[in-house]
Each structure stands twice: as structure tokens, then as C-alpha cells.
N, C-alpha and C positions, 0 to 999 in steps of 0.2 A: 504494502501499500504505502503511496507515497508520501503523503503526510501519518506522518503516529500518528494511531488513533488509542486510546484510549487502554491501562487492561482489564481482557476481561476474563471475569471469571469459569476457568475450565468443566466444562460441560463432556459427557461420556459421547457417546454417536447413539445414533438412534436410530432404533431401525422404522424405515419408513414402514413398515403397519401403522407406526403409533402417529392416530387422530383425534380431535378434535369437534368435540361437542356441537354443535350452533350459535350460530349469536340469536341471542332473543333477540331481537331487532326491539321493532317499536314499544313493547313492553321492557327492556330492562329500561330505555329509553326516557323512558313517560316516567316507572322508576325512582331513576336523578332528578329527571325538573321538577317531580314528587318532595324527593328529598330538599332543595335546590329554593326551592318555594317555602318547606320551611323553617330555614339557614334564614328565611330574606322579617322572619314577624319582629325579630326583636336587632338593630343597628347597632344600638349599644352595649355591643358586647367589650372583651379585650382587646381590639385595634389602641394600636399604637396613639390616635387622634380619637378609638371613644367611637359618635358616633361617624360611619362610613356612605355613610345615604349620599350619593353620588361624589364618592372619589374618581378620581379615574384611574383607568384600567388603561395601559402603551400591548398594547395587541398584535406586532411582527411578526406577520406571514413571507414565506420566500422569493413567490413569485406568481402574477396573473399566470400563466400561462398555460396550469396546466388546472382544469376543474376539479379537481380537488383543494387546492388551499382555497379556490374560492367561495366554497364551500363550508371547507371549515373556519373563512376570521367572519365570512358571514351568521356560523354557527353558532361560534363565541360571542359577535358580542352582540346581538341580541340575545339571549342567555345572559350575559352581565348587563344588558339595557332592562332589564324583565324585574332583574332583583335592583334595579334604580342605582350601578355606575351607570360612570360616563362611562365611554369606549374609542380611545385614538386608534385607529385602524389604518395597521400602512400597511404596502408592502413596494415587496423594494426589486422586484424582479431578471434573480436571480445575481444581483447589483452590492457587493459588499459593501464596500465604499454605502454606494445607499442606505444599505440597512443600518451603519451604524448611526450614519448620520441619522436617522428617522433614531433608531436607536437614541442620542445622545439629544435629540429635541424632546422627547415624552421623556428625557430625566427633570430636561428644565423647564421641562411643561409641566410640571407637578403628579406629574404620572404615581401611583403611589402601587401602583403590581405591573410587575410584568410580564407576559404572556407572551416568549419569541420559540420562532421554529427559525430554527439560528440556518441561514445557507451555507458559514462550512463554519464548523463547529469549534473551528481552533480559531478565530477570528473574533470571539467578546471578550477578549480577556480585559484589556483595559473600559471598556465601556461602564462591563457587571464591574469594573471598580469605584463608578461614578456610579450609577446604584446602588450599591453600597453604600457608597461614603452620605447616602443618604436616606440608608433606615428603606432603601427601596426592596423585598422580596423579587421573587427572581421565579414562573414558575418554566420549565423548556417540556418543550412543545414537543409532541412527537420525537425530536433531533436531538439529540445527549448531547450539552453544549460542552468541549473540553477545555480543559487547564484552566479552569476558576474554582478557585474555594465558594466562590460565592452566587453556586448554586442553588437554589435553595430546596428543590423538586422539581419532577418529573414524571409526566406520563404517555403511554404508548400503546404501544402492541405489543405481544414479544416475538419481536425480532427474529428470534433465533431459528421459535416459530413457524414465522409465516418462513422460513428459507425451506426445511424438513417439506413446510407444504409443495413451496413450488415443484422439489424437488419429485414430491408426492404424488402429483399431478401431468411431471412428464414418463417419471414410468409404469404409472398408469394409461398413461395413451403412447408409448409402444412399449402396452402390451407388456409388459416387466411383473405387472402388477396386475389382479382383479381388481372389481371394482367393492368387494368386502378389503384389498389391504392386502392379501393374500398370493401371495407367490407360486407363478402361473408354472415355470422353468424354464420361459424361452430362455434362449441363447446371446441368441443375435446375430453377429455385430450392429450395434444400433450406432450412427452413426450425429453425432451430437458434438454443436459447438456450446461456448458459454459463453452467459454477456451477462457484468457485474454494473451495479453503481456506482453510482460517483461519490469520487474516494476525499470529499473534503465531506459526508456526511458522513455518522459513526455508522449510522442503519445498515448501507449500503456492506460493512462488512458481520456483522450480526446474517444479515443474508444470506449474505454468498459461507458464510460457516458451516447454517443452517444445512444448504442445495447441499453442500460436499461432503455432509454426514452418510447424508443419504446414495448421495449421485458415487463414489471412493471408492466405496466395498466393487458397485458394477464398473466402475472402469481398471479397478484393479486385476479382476481376473475379464480383462477384457472383451464383457459386456456389451460393453458401450467404454466407443473407440469418438476422442476427439479427433478430427481430423490435419485441426493445424499443425493442433501440437500447444499449443495457447492454453496453457492450466491453470495459470496464475492473475491474480485479481487480480496486478496491477497488467496483468496483456489482458484481460478482457473490461474494465471497469469505464464507466463511462461518465469522462466528468459534463457534469450540471444535470445528468440524467437528461439531456438533451435529445432527442427524438433520430433531428441527423445528423449528431455522432452515430453512432448508430446502425442507421443506414449505410449512412461508409462502412462503415467497422463491416456491418455485411457484406456491402459488396466486391470489397477488403478479401474476406476468407473466398470467397465464392472464386475469385478470382486468384487463388495459394490454393481450392482446393482442387479447384481446376474442376472435372467427368461426377466428384465422385457425391451421389444422394446421399443431403440429409435425409436422417428421420426424426430430429428437435433438432432445438436450439429451446433452453435457460433462461429467460427473460430477466426478470428481476421488477421490472414495472412496465405498463398499457403501455406508456409511452413511447417506450423502446421498440413494443413489443410492432405496435404501430409502422414505422421507420423497419423492423424488422420483417416486417410483411411486401414491404411498399419494395426492397432490396429481393426484396426470392419471387414474387411477381415477377420482378424487370430480369434474374439473369433467370430467366427462364421458367420461370414452376405455377404451375394452373391452382385454380384453387380444391382441382379436384386429391391432386398427390403436393399442398403444401405437406410440413412439419410439422411436429408437435410444440408448439407454441405458447409460454405462460403467458405472465404476467403478472397482475399488481397492479389494485388500491377502482377495481368495477368499476372504469371509467369508461362509461355510456356509448366512446365509438365503437371501444373495446368488447363490451359489452354483446354491442350489435355484429360486431367478429365477429362472435363465437357464433351469434347466433345463427349467424348466415356461410361457416363453418370450415374458418376458415384459424383464430385465434383458436386455441384451446381448449386454457381453461387462465380464470386467473382467482388475484389473492383479493378479498372482502375484508376490507377492513371498516366500520360503523363509526363512519368520523363522526356522526351525532353521540353518540358515549366517550370521545372519545369528549370532545367540547366539552359538552360537563365533565364529565373526570375536573379539565382546569379552570373553567370554572367557577370546581365547586369549590376546588383550593384553594383560589383569589382565593374567596369568599372567609373561606373558613382562618387563610393565615391575616387576613384584613380584620380579624375581630377576632383575634389572639384565643383561637383555635390551631391543635392539631388534623391536619392531611391526613383522609384513611391513606395507606397505604397499601401493599402487599406484594412488593420483594424490599430486601436493603441489602441486597448480596452483588447484585448482578449489573449495579451501571455503576463503574471504578472510570471515575472519570480524569485520572492523573492526578486531581487533589481531594479527591474525598469521596466516598460509595454515596451514591444524591439515593435517597428516598422516592424508589416510585412506585406507580403505581401503575399493570399491570394489561392491554385488555388484550383477547380474542381475535382471532380472523376466521374464518370459512373457504374453505376450496369454491369454486364457485366451476360449471359449465356450464353447459346446453344441458345441462339434464338437472340438474338445481335452480336453474339462473331465479325464475320463480317463484322459485318455494321465499326461498333468503331473499334477494333484490324488489321483488315487487309483493309478496306477500306481509311480509316486515317493517313494507308503506317507505322506503329508503329511497323509493324508485314509483311512480304512476302506472296506473296500468298500461296506460296509452305508451308510454315512453319507448316502447318498443313493437 
């Protein structure tokens, strides 16, 4: 990894049969909303200034080029406003200096708490020093902020498990596992190329390590072959999760491997998947013989691609629940309470282990997208 990330707590390799229960979706979101409503009844708790009604909360999101970050920002803003807070929501368009400037303005503008989805998790040390000097609590949102002791809490998904799920869906699509998660005995060899996330996003290495815990045994036995030989994260990483960069890399890989037919592509994000599929179709693959392509975030375009038989799978992370958890953390710390956490071991940012709340994710394919995405209310019935 070009940028040195945090020390990760070792985890044993997980068998690809491991499964997770489906998110409870809208029911769980409703429960969190009710809990938040209960917190708003008395706003004269133990916060630094007592009454937090009308306090400003700065919300810093990385970009508006991904529909998921727009939805995240809107959800967090609306939920905080429902509790009586004023919200300064800013998008940094994947530019680090812009995010730093926006955060500095939030601090000087009187923000009492910051919710930050970092572009580069290693670039915020100085601005977080400024926040600490003003006794402003910081909630890291979905992306861990590294190299600073001034990260109070972190809310995200179980990112190692997301990688496990991506690779599990890939080997299921290849026919190495059946729908129950049992080994089929297929021996391949299956030709698979690997893509990683942005090297400045802490989550990307968790996704990669989770996926490799599933894929490496198949690679070592020769059941899965990487024709390009590019099996290291540094070789597969796509800076800033940029779809055009992924498309260019897939173009290059097709040139490198020549006439070798691909059976699968590990993609860690839907935006990359769309770029990868564009390169594959331009390179001669038809809709009927595309390799198994994974993804993440259940973005509308990729769900439509799954329905059309192009992309094979995505990982659904219910950002309504993520946003609600971040709001609950903000409301608790500003009122002198301890936010709920469920992980105090995994996320070492190089300065401290950040108390975290991890949410669950779900594999989505054409077989269950209606149940997971529509019946939960995440998408309207007519969307697809």
C-alpha cells in the first residue's frame, strides 16, 4: 500500500461459507430514529454548554460524484436537523485541500461537533488538532481517520466482512460454491483479475484483506489463476475509487493477457465495476459472456446492471443505519453521554484504538435485490 495504513488487529482467515443474516432494513432504521427522538426530549444534558438546541454540526463528505455520498450527506443533515441542530454540510469533490479548508471554516464558524468522511485518512492531523483545541468532538464516518489522537468515535460497516462477502459472491458466481455456501468440487482453473480500492482510504485494505482470505486458498491450489500476475494490493489499487482509472486499467489488463478469456473480476465498488464492464464490452465481451463482476454500495446504476445480467453482485450497506448511528453519536457526546459502540479492538489509527460501531452488510444479486433493496424501502418499487 503506497500510504502506510494503521496497524490492523490480526484476524484468522475465514472460510468462504461464512454468511451473515440480512439487514433488518427499514425496521432497524425506524428503531434508531425512535431512539434518537427519545434523546431529543431533554437537550439540557451534560454537554459542555448544557443546552445544545441549535448547535452547529459540521458534516464533511468526500464527493458528490458518487450517489451514495450524496444520500449519506442528505440523511445525516436531515436527521440532525430533526433533533434541532443546525448543519453545515460540505462536499469536497475528492480534493484534499478543499476538505481541509472546509473543515477549518467549520471550526472557525462555531461547529460544536464534526462528522467527517475523509478523502485521505492520513491528511487531517493538523485540522483535528485545531478541533481539539476548541474541544470539538470528531466522529469518523465510514472511513477511519489515521494518525490523530483526536478521533473520538468511528461508525462504519464490518469492512473485513464486506471483502469476505465480495469474494464469496465471486466464487459463488464462478460455481465454486453453491447457493448454500457449500463447496461444489469444481476445479477450474478460472481466470480472475483483481481490483482494489483507493490506497488513501483505510477501508480499502480491509476490503482487500477480507477478499484475499477467501481467494488465496483457491489461488494457491491453482483453481483460481490471475493471468496478469498482478496479485498485490499496490498493483490493483485504484486511486480515489475513480471509474475512469479502473476502466483504463482493465483496458491495459486485456492487452497484457491477450486472448485469455476472463471468468471473473473482483471489483470492490460499483463505480469501478461500471468502468470495468465498459472496458470488457469494448474489448470484445458480449452481455452474454461477461465475466463474474462484483461490486459494493448497491448504487442504482449497478443494480440495473445486475438485473440486466451484466454485473453479477454488489454489497448493500444500508447507509440509513450508518447515518442514524453517526447522528446518535453526535447527540450523545454533545449531551455528555457515552455513545454506543460494539468494537474496541479493530480500528487502530496509529495513535489510538478508536471506539467503533460496526454495522452489517448483505450480498445482493438478481435473486434477492427486490427483498433486500425494495422491500426494505431503500429504493422505491418503481426504481427498477
